[in-house]
C-alpha positions as CSV (number, residue, x, y, z in Angstrom):
1,X,87.1,112.1,94.2
2,X,90.3,113.4,92.8
3,X,94.1,112.8,94.5
4,X,96.0,114.8,91.7
5,X,97.9,116.8,94.6
6,X,98.8,113.5,96.4
7,X,99.8,111.8,93.3
8,X,102.5,114.7,92.9
9,X,103.2,114.9,96.2
10,X,103.9,111.1,96.5
11,X,106.2,111.2,93.1
12,X,108.2,113.9,94.9
13,X,108.4,112.3,98.2
14,X,109.9,108.9,96.4
15,X,112.9,110.8,94.9
16,X,114.0,111.7,99.3
17,X,112.4,109.2,101.1
18,X,112.3,105.2,100.6
19,X,109.4,104.1,99.1
20,X,107.9,107.9,99.6
21,X,106.9,107.5,103.4
22,X,108.2,106.7,106.2
23,X,106.3,103.9,107.6
24,X,105.7,101.2,105.0
25,X,101.6,100.7,105.8
26,X,101.2,104.4,104.7
27,X,102.6,103.6,100.7
28,X,99.1,101.6,100.0
29,X,101.3,98.7,98.9
30,X,98.6,96.4,100.3
31,X,95.5,98.0,98.3
32,X,97.1,99.5,95.4
33,X,97.2,103.4,94.4
34,X,98.8,106.1,95.6
35,X,98.5,107.1,98.9
36,X,96.5,110.4,100.3
37,X,98.6,113.2,101.8
38,X,96.9,114.8,104.7
39,X,96.9,118.6,105.3
40,X,94.9,119.1,108.1
41,X,92.7,117.2,110.4
42,X,89.8,118.2,113.1
43,X,87.7,116.1,115.0
44,X,86.6,112.9,113.1
45,X,87.7,114.2,110.0
46,X,90.6,114.3,107.4
47,X,91.2,117.0,105.2
48,X,93.9,116.2,102.0
49,X,95.8,118.2,100.0
50,X,93.0,117.8,97.0
51,X,90.7,119.7,99.4
52,X,88.5,116.4,100.0
53,X,86.9,115.7,103.6
54,X,87.4,112.1,104.8
55,X,85.8,110.6,107.8
56,X,88.7,109.1,109.5
57,X,88.5,105.6,111.5
58,X,92.6,105.1,111.8
59,X,93.1,107.9,114.4
60,X,96.5,108.3,114.0
61,X,96.4,104.4,114.7
62,X,94.9,105.0,117.4
63,X,96.1,108.0,119.7
64,X,93.5,110.4,118.8
65,X,91.0,108.6,120.7
66,X,89.4,112.3,121.5
67,X,89.4,113.1,118.0
68,X,91.8,115.5,115.8
69,X,93.7,118.7,117.0
70,X,91.5,118.1,120.4
71,X,91.6,121.5,122.0
72,X,92.9,120.5,125.3
73,X,95.6,118.9,123.9
74,X,96.4,121.1,121.5
75,X,96.7,124.1,124.0
76,X,98.7,122.1,126.1
77,X,101.4,121.8,124.0
78,X,101.5,125.4,122.8
79,X,101.8,126.6,126.0
80,X,104.3,124.0,127.0
81,X,106.2,125.0,124.0
82,X,106.5,128.4,124.5
83,X,108.9,127.7,127.2
84,X,111.0,125.2,125.6
85,X,110.9,122.0,123.7
86,X,113.3,119.9,125.2
87,X,116.0,120.4,128.1
88,X,117.7,116.8,128.2
89,X,117.1,117.2,132.4
90,X,114.1,116.1,134.5
91,X,110.9,118.3,134.3
92,X,108.1,118.2,137.0
93,X,105.6,117.2,134.4
94,X,107.1,114.1,133.6
95,X,106.3,113.2,137.0
96,X,103.0,114.5,137.1
97,X,101.9,112.0,133.7
98,X,103.9,109.5,135.4
99,X,101.8,109.8,139.0
100,X,98.7,109.9,136.8
101,X,99.8,106.7,134.4
102,X,100.2,104.4,137.9
103,X,97.1,105.6,139.5
104,X,95.1,104.4,136.4
105,X,96.4,101.3,135.4
106,X,96.4,98.2,138.3
107,X,99.8,96.4,139.1
108,X,102.3,99.2,138.3
109,X,104.1,101.2,141.0
110,X,107.0,102.7,138.1
111,X,106.7,103.7,134.6
112,X,109.7,105.2,132.2
113,X,108.9,107.1,129.1
114,X,110.4,106.8,126.1
115,X,110.0,107.5,122.6
116,X,108.0,104.7,120.5
117,X,105.9,101.9,121.2
118,X,109.0,99.8,119.5
119,X,111.1,101.6,121.8
120,X,108.9,100.4,124.6
121,X,108.5,96.9,123.8
122,X,112.6,96.4,123.3
123,X,113.4,98.0,126.3
124,X,110.6,95.6,128.3
125,X,112.1,92.6,126.9
126,X,115.7,93.9,127.8
127,X,114.6,94.1,131.6
128,X,112.9,90.9,131.4
129,X,115.9,89.4,130.9
130,X,118.0,91.0,133.1
131,X,115.6,90.7,135.7
132,X,115.2,86.9,135.2
133,X,118.5,86.1,134.2
134,X,117.2,84.1,131.1
135,X,117.5,84.8,127.4
136,X,114.6,83.7,125.3
137,X,111.3,85.3,124.6
138,X,108.0,83.6,123.3
139,X,105.9,85.9,120.8
140,X,102.9,85.4,118.8
141,X,102.6,85.1,115.0
142,X,100.7,88.0,113.6
143,X,101.6,90.1,116.7
144,X,103.5,93.2,115.9
145,X,105.7,94.6,119.0
146,X,107.8,97.1,117.1
147,X,110.6,96.8,114.2
148,X,113.5,95.4,116.8
149,X,114.9,92.7,115.7
150,X,113.6,90.4,118.1
151,X,110.3,91.0,117.1
152,X,110.2,90.7,113.2
153,X,109.5,87.0,113.4
154,X,105.9,86.8,111.8
155,X,105.3,90.4,112.9
156,X,101.9,91.0,111.3
157,X,100.6,94.4,110.3
158,X,103.2,96.1,107.9
159,X,105.5,93.2,107.6
160,X,102.9,90.6,106.7
161,X,101.6,93.3,104.2
162,X,104.5,93.1,102.5
163,X,104.6,89.7,102.6
164,X,108.1,89.8,104.2
165,X,107.7,88.7,107.9
166,X,111.1,87.5,108.6
167,X,113.0,90.9,107.6
168,X,116.6,90.9,106.2
169,X,118.9,92.1,108.5
170,X,117.8,90.1,111.4
171,X,120.6,87.9,112.2
172,X,120.2,84.6,113.1
173,X,121.6,84.6,116.7
174,X,118.6,87.1,117.5
175,X,116.3,85.0,115.7
176,X,117.0,81.7,117.9
177,X,116.1,83.6,120.8
178,X,112.7,84.5,119.8
179,X,110.0,81.6,119.7
180,X,106.7,81.7,118.0
181,X,103.6,80.5,119.4
182,X,99.7,80.5,118.0
183,X,97.6,83.3,119.3
184,X,94.8,81.9,121.5
185,X,96.4,78.3,121.6
186,X,97.6,78.0,124.9
187,X,99.0,74.2,123.7
188,X,101.3,75.9,121.4
189,X,102.8,78.2,124.5
190,X,103.1,74.9,126.5
191,X,105.1,73.2,124.4
192,X,107.5,75.7,123.9
193,X,107.8,76.1,127.4
194,X,108.3,72.2,127.7
195,X,111.0,72.0,125.3
196,X,112.8,75.1,126.6
197,X,112.7,74.9,130.3
198,X,114.6,77.5,132.5
199,X,115.3,79.4,129.3
200,X,112.2,81.8,128.6
201,X,112.5,85.1,130.3
202,X,109.4,86.5,128.9
203,X,106.4,86.3,127.2
204,X,105.2,89.3,125.3
205,X,101.6,89.3,123.7
206,X,98.7,92.0,122.1
207,X,96.2,91.2,125.0
208,X,94.0,92.3,122.1
209,X,95.6,91.9,118.8
210,X,95.3,94.6,116.4
211,X,98.0,93.9,113.9
212,X,96.0,90.8,112.2
213,X,92.9,92.7,112.1
214,X,91.0,93.1,115.4
215,X,91.7,89.4,116.9
216,X,89.7,89.1,120.2
217,X,91.4,87.0,123.0
218,X,90.0,83.7,124.2
219,X,89.3,83.9,127.8
220,X,90.5,80.5,128.9
221,X,93.8,81.3,127.0
222,X,94.3,84.5,128.6
223,X,93.9,82.5,132.2
224,X,95.9,79.8,130.9
225,X,98.9,82.3,129.9
226,X,98.9,84.1,133.1
227,X,98.9,80.8,135.1
228,X,101.9,79.1,133.1
229,X,104.0,82.2,133.1
230,X,103.5,82.2,137.3
231,X,104.0,78.5,137.4
232,X,107.4,78.1,135.0
233,X,108.8,82.0,136.5
234,X,108.7,84.1,132.9
235,X,107.4,87.2,133.1
236,X,104.1,88.0,130.9
237,X,104.7,91.3,128.9
238,X,101.1,93.1,127.7
239,X,101.6,95.1,124.6
240,X,99.3,97.8,125.3
241,X,100.6,100.3,122.8
242,X,97.2,100.0,121.1
243,X,94.8,98.9,123.7
244,X,96.3,100.8,127.0
245,X,94.0,104.0,127.7
246,X,91.9,102.8,125.1
247,X,89.8,100.1,125.9
248,X,89.7,101.1,129.7
249,X,91.5,103.7,132.4
250,X,93.4,101.0,133.2
251,X,93.5,99.0,129.6
252,X,93.4,95.5,128.8
253,X,94.6,94.6,132.0
254,X,91.5,96.0,133.7
255,X,89.0,94.7,131.1
256,X,90.5,91.3,130.8
257,X,90.8,90.8,134.4
258,X,94.7,89.9,133.8
259,X,97.4,91.1,135.6
260,X,100.9,91.3,133.5
261,X,104.3,91.6,135.1
262,X,105.3,94.6,132.4
263,X,103.3,96.7,130.6
264,X,104.1,98.6,127.6
265,X,102.3,102.3,126.2
266,X,102.4,104.2,123.5
267,X,100.2,106.4,121.2
268,X,97.0,107.5,123.6
269,X,99.8,108.0,126.5
270,X,101.2,110.7,124.3
271,X,97.9,112.3,123.1
272,X,99.4,111.8,119.3
273,X,102.9,113.2,119.8
274,X,106.1,110.7,119.6
275,X,106.0,108.4,122.7
276,X,106.0,105.0,124.4
277,X,106.7,104.1,128.1
278,X,107.2,100.6,130.1
279,X,105.8,99.8,133.7
280,X,106.2,97.1,136.3
281,X,106.1,96.8,139.8
282,X,108.7,98.1,142.2
283,X,110.8,95.0,142.3
284,X,111.2,94.3,138.2
285,X,111.3,98.3,137.3
286,X,114.4,98.8,140.3
287,X,116.2,96.8,137.9
288,X,116.9,99.7,135.4
289,X,120.0,102.0,135.3
290,X,120.5,104.3,137.4
291,X,119.3,102.0,140.6
292,X,119.6,98.7,139.0
293,X,122.4,97.2,136.0
294,X,119.8,97.0,133.2
295,X,120.5,100.2,130.7
296,X,118.0,102.2,128.9
297,X,118.3,105.6,128.1
298,X,117.0,108.4,125.3
299,X,117.9,112.0,124.8
300,X,114.3,112.9,124.1
301,X,112.9,110.3,126.8
302,X,110.1,112.5,128.4
303,X,110.1,115.2,126.1
304,X,107.9,118.2,127.4
305,X,106.1,118.7,124.6
306,X,105.0,114.6,124.4
307,X,104.3,114.8,128.2
308,X,102.0,117.6,128.2
309,X,99.9,116.2,125.2
310,X,100.4,112.9,127.4
311,X,99.1,114.5,130.4
312,X,95.7,116.3,129.1
313,X,94.7,113.4,126.9
314,X,95.1,110.8,130.4
315,X,93.3,114.1,132.7
316,X,90.5,113.7,130.3
317,X,90.2,110.2,129.9
318,X,90.6,109.7,133.7
319,X,87.8,112.4,134.6
320,X,85.3,110.9,132.0
321,X,85.6,107.1,132.4
322,X,82.4,107.2,130.4
323,X,83.9,107.8,127.1
324,X,85.0,104.1,127.1
325,X,81.2,103.1,126.9
326,X,80.4,105.7,124.3
327,X,83.2,104.8,122.3
328,X,82.3,100.9,122.5
329,X,78.4,101.9,122.0
330,X,79.4,103.8,118.6
331,X,81.4,100.5,117.8
332,X,78.7,98.4,118.7
333,X,76.4,100.0,116.5
334,X,78.7,100.3,113.2
335,X,79.4,96.8,113.8
336,X,75.4,95.9,113.7
337,X,74.9,98.3,110.7
338,X,78.0,96.6,108.4
339,X,76.3,93.1,109.6
340,X,73.0,94.3,108.3
341,X,74.6,95.8,105.2
342,X,76.5,92.5,104.5
343,X,74.4,89.5,105.6
344,X,72.5,87.7,102.6
345,X,74.5,89.3,99.6
346,X,76.8,86.4,99.1
347,X,79.7,88.0,100.6
348,X,81.9,85.8,102.8
349,X,82.6,88.1,106.1
350,X,83.6,88.1,109.7
351,X,83.5,91.1,112.0
352,X,85.6,91.2,114.9
353,X,84.9,93.8,117.6
354,X,86.3,94.5,121.3
355,X,85.8,97.9,123.0
356,X,86.7,100.8,120.6
357,X,88.7,98.1,118.1
358,X,87.0,96.6,115.1
359,X,87.8,94.9,111.8
360,X,86.0,93.4,108.8
361,X,87.6,90.1,107.3
362,X,86.5,88.8,103.7
363,X,86.2,85.0,104.9
364,X,83.7,82.4,105.5
365,X,85.7,81.3,109.0
366,X,86.2,82.6,112.5
367,X,89.1,84.9,112.3
368,X,90.9,84.1,115.6
369,X,94.9,84.2,114.7
370,X,97.2,85.2,112.3
371,X,96.4,82.1,110.3
372,X,92.9,82.5,109.9
373,X,93.5,86.0,109.0
374,X,95.8,85.5,106.3
375,X,92.8,83.6,104.8
376,X,90.8,86.6,104.1
377,X,90.2,87.6,100.4
378,X,92.6,90.4,99.7
379,X,91.1,91.2,96.5
380,X,87.7,91.8,98.0
381,X,89.3,94.0,100.5
382,X,91.1,96.2,98.3
383,X,87.8,96.9,96.1
384,X,86.3,97.5,99.8
385,X,88.9,99.9,100.8
386,X,89.0,101.5,97.6
387,X,85.1,101.9,97.1
388,X,85.1,103.1,100.8
389,X,87.5,105.7,99.9
390,X,85.8,106.7,97.0
391,X,82.6,107.4,99.5
392,X,84.7,109.8,101.9
393,X,85.5,106.8,104.5
394,X,89.4,106.4,105.4
395,X,89.8,103.3,106.5
396,X,93.3,101.4,107.4
397,X,94.7,100.8,103.7
398,X,95.7,97.0,104.8
399,X,93.8,93.9,105.7
400,X,96.0,93.1,108.6
401,X,94.9,96.7,110.5
402,X,92.3,97.0,113.2
403,X,90.2,100.1,112.9
404,X,90.3,102.5,115.7
405,X,87.2,104.9,116.6
406,X,87.2,108.4,117.8
407,X,84.6,109.9,120.4
408,X,84.4,112.8,117.8
409,X,82.6,110.5,115.7
410,X,79.2,111.1,115.7
411,X,75.9,109.0,115.0
412,X,75.5,110.5,111.4
413,X,78.7,109.6,110.9
414,X,78.3,106.3,111.5
415,X,75.5,106.0,109.1
416,X,77.1,108.0,106.2
417,X,79.7,105.1,106.8
418,X,77.1,102.0,106.7
419,X,75.4,103.8,103.8
420,X,78.5,104.2,102.1
421,X,79.0,100.2,102.4
422,X,75.5,99.9,101.2
423,X,76.8,101.9,97.9
424,X,79.6,99.9,97.4
425,X,78.1,96.2,98.0
426,X,77.4,95.6,94.1
427,X,81.4,95.9,93.7
428,X,82.0,93.4,96.0
429,X,79.8,90.6,94.8
């Protein structure tokens, strides 16, 4: 495939935008080469500025669960835009989306909308600190909760891709209040709680991790984490920016059977427009201003365009829960196909899958946390990424990212993807 126009656009972008991109992973630093500039997308396909058609496995990093330019979502945004794009005042549609989200997700009574997943997680931690009167939080190595200062401690995903998980600009005072545990290792959490007794406000976790590849939570680990938080008076925060309304109607809480105290959302809940949200039971949410003392605000929070897109998206998912089974079946089909192609080819690999999330790791050891994910062969991954791209398959340009399947993908698309892997296997050996 030819990418002359994309390369030219990237050259120009670098003159005006740091690194030529507005989010670092897009720059292809982890895989080499120039990033591809998209012109448009429809269904399961991307169309780039050079006229290439690509089968898409990132779905805008998750929100396009029904496919790109999904007609009900697009129409909802168009109709709402005709009536104004922002007011800085309450609108009825905010309540409509809030009511629907609360009805779909277990264990929440109220929800507040913000403008990004980062803002949602940042606000959730502030609320947890205000509610408990404690300062410290526990996060897990490799989990990414946005670029707020408290979270840029072994942050996974983009931070790991660039080899600087502890970002300059994060003060030592901020860093000392963030305690680092190991995913799927309850003992590491217990040790931190014992060493910091009555000082920890919250534990924040991606219930199914997606920023060190797709990492599946151990059942006993998640149950033990819930029990430990309850025992120690610590709030358990589920970062469901990726998993919310993707793994099921009620997200990871419902699928795993674990109740969190605070849940954050993004991506799917906005139908592809910039949005985030955090939610909890009444006693916690009523600590927020203007009812309570914990301040949080945003000029564009509850933006009518984002609310209309989110309402259209969640309405369809709520009315057609069979979509989640369909997506899981397609992801299992892709897993089986990849396994068939790679088995016996003298290429160390692991495939992790949960619902419509999946990742391929080039290592011979199970990938269960950040350390095991980091042992994957990145040189093989680079060959894999560019080989698949040459066959018209667009995968995450980092070994530390999950794929996100969308419902517009057909089994013919999946077969084409499996065939593409079969074609490039000699390059990986």
